[in-house]
GUKOLVO-719472 format. One line per 8 residues: number of its first residue (from 1); their letters; for each residue z, y, x of C-alpha. Coordinates in nm, 2 decimals. Each point is the difference from the previous one (the first is absolute). Layout:
NUM> A> Z,Y,X; ...;
! end
This chain:
1> XXXXXXXX> 0.71,0.82,3.62; 0.13,-0.33,0.12; 0.35,0.14,0.06; 0.01,0.16,-0.35; -0.10,-0.33,-0.16; 0.27,-0.19,0.20; 0.26,0.26,-0.09; -0.10,-0.02,-0.37;
9> XXXXXXXX> 0.02,-0.38,0.00; 0.34,0.02,0.18; 0.13,0.24,-0.26; -0.12,-0.22,-0.29; 0.16,-0.30,0.16; 0.33,0.18,0.04; -0.01,0.13,-0.36; -0.08,-0.35,-0.13;
17> XXXXXXXX> 0.30,-0.14,0.18; 0.24,0.26,-0.13; 0.29,-0.03,-0.24; -0.02,-0.07,-0.37; -0.19,0.26,-0.19; 0.16,0.22,-0.26; -0.31,0.04,-0.23; -0.28,-0.21,-0.13;
25> XXXXXXXX> -0.31,0.07,-0.21; -0.22,-0.26,-0.15; -0.30,0.07,-0.22; -0.27,-0.23,-0.13; -0.31,0.03,-0.22; -0.20,-0.27,-0.17; -0.38,0.06,0.05; -0.27,-0.20,-0.18;
33> XXXXXXXX> -0.19,-0.09,0.32; 0.01,-0.30,0.23; 0.24,0.02,0.29; -0.28,-0.02,0.26; -0.17,0.30,-0.15; 0.32,0.20,0.02; 0.07,-0.12,0.35; -0.35,0.10,0.11;
41> XXXXXXXX> 0.09,0.36,-0.11; 0.36,0.03,0.13; 0.02,-0.27,0.28; -0.11,0.22,0.29; 0.30,0.18,0.14; -0.18,0.34,-0.02; -0.17,-0.06,-0.34; 0.28,0.21,-0.16;
49> XXXXXXXX> -0.24,0.29,0.05; -0.24,-0.16,-0.25; 0.24,-0.06,-0.29; 0.32,0.22,0.03; -0.05,0.34,-0.18; 0.25,0.18,0.23; -0.19,-0.10,0.32; -0.26,0.22,0.15;
57> XXXXXXXX> -0.10,-0.24,0.27; 0.14,-0.28,0.22; -0.05,-0.03,0.37; 0.05,-0.34,0.16; 0.10,-0.07,0.35; 0.07,-0.33,0.16; 0.10,-0.14,0.34; -0.03,-0.35,0.14;
65> XXXXXXXX> 0.23,-0.10,0.28; 0.10,-0.34,0.13; 0.28,-0.04,-0.25; -0.06,0.29,-0.24; -0.27,0.08,-0.25; 0.10,0.30,-0.21; -0.19,0.18,-0.27; 0.11,0.35,-0.06;
73> XXXXXXXX> -0.12,0.22,-0.28; 0.02,0.37,-0.04; 0.00,0.08,-0.37; -0.11,0.36,-0.05; 0.17,0.12,-0.33; -0.20,0.23,-0.23; 0.11,0.36,-0.04; 0.08,0.05,0.37;
81> XXXXXXXX> 0.33,-0.18,-0.02; -0.06,-0.17,0.34; -0.07,-0.34,0.14; 0.21,-0.31,-0.05; 0.00,-0.25,0.29; 0.06,-0.37,-0.09; -0.03,-0.32,0.21; -0.11,-0.33,-0.15;
89> XXXXXXXX> 0.28,-0.25,0.06; -0.14,-0.32,-0.17; -0.32,-0.12,-0.16; -0.08,-0.31,-0.20; -0.37,-0.01,-0.09; 0.03,-0.33,-0.19; 0.30,0.13,-0.19; -0.16,0.34,-0.05;
97> XXXXXXXX> 0.28,0.22,0.13; 0.09,0.23,0.28; 0.32,0.17,0.10; 0.06,0.32,0.19; 0.26,0.25,0.12; 0.02,0.37,-0.01; 0.00,0.16,0.34; -0.01,0.38,-0.07;
105> XXXXXXXX> -0.13,0.26,-0.24; 0.08,0.19,-0.32; 0.19,-0.27,-0.19; 0.36,0.05,-0.10; 0.09,-0.34,0.15; 0.11,-0.19,0.31; 0.01,-0.38,0.07; -0.28,-0.04,-0.24;
113> XXXXXXXX> -0.17,-0.34,-0.02; -0.25,-0.09,-0.27; -0.23,-0.28,-0.12; -0.32,0.02,-0.20; -0.12,-0.33,-0.16; -0.23,-0.15,-0.26; 0.07,-0.31,-0.20; -0.19,-0.20,-0.26;
121> XXXXXXXX> 0.11,0.06,-0.35; -0.17,-0.18,-0.29; -0.35,0.14,-0.03; 0.07,0.28,0.25; 0.24,0.12,0.26; 0.33,0.17,0.06; 0.02,0.25,0.29; 0.35,0.05,0.13;
129> XXXXXXXX> 0.13,0.27,0.23; 0.36,0.01,0.11; 0.21,0.16,0.27; 0.35,0.03,0.14; 0.12,0.33,0.16; 0.27,0.26,0.03; -0.04,0.35,-0.14; -0.04,0.28,0.26;
137> XXXXXXXX> 0.07,0.36,-0.09; 0.01,-0.05,-0.37; 0.22,-0.19,-0.25; -0.05,-0.38,-0.05; -0.12,0.06,-0.35; -0.26,0.25,0.11; -0.12,-0.23,0.28; -0.03,-0.29,-0.25;
145> XXXXXXXX> -0.19,0.22,-0.24; -0.24,0.13,0.27; -0.09,-0.35,0.14; -0.03,-0.15,-0.35; -0.24,0.29,-0.09; -0.21,-0.07,0.31; -0.02,-0.37,-0.09; -0.08,0.07,-0.37;
153> XXXXXXXX> -0.28,0.23,0.10; -0.13,-0.25,0.25; 0.00,-0.29,-0.24; -0.18,0.21,-0.26; -0.26,0.09,0.27; -0.05,-0.37,0.08; -0.06,-0.08,-0.37; -0.25,0.29,-0.03;
161> XXXX> -0.19,-0.10,0.31; -0.02,-0.37,-0.10; -0.12,0.10,-0.35; -0.30,0.19,0.15;
! end
């Protein structure tokens, strides 16, 4: 397991250091709840299983080494579509954000790096989800549409869960 975690972290580091990205998706949603309440729901790297309607479950792995602490999640997609493996690349608890990279799975992308964050906005919050990536196996337009759809569904799921 340690080797797999190190390999995933190395892949993510390589992807993050790659060339300029061709595509970018950024979505946000205003939610009438305090940032701390939203971060309590989404801040855990594997919490996506609680709020994203396309996720069946999330499996978290981590490894601590002298210089490396990597969190890796396996996101099992509903409908038997497979498991997406992602590695957390940055975390800012005070700033309520985390970043991650795609390692493998049924996504039509490569060199994918994303950030999910919460910001104060008047009486509520704004949740922002953005990524840069290259299309893999489909057109750029279709890849943009797919990732934007995943983000829109996820942001709607966060709003639903916070309102409960």
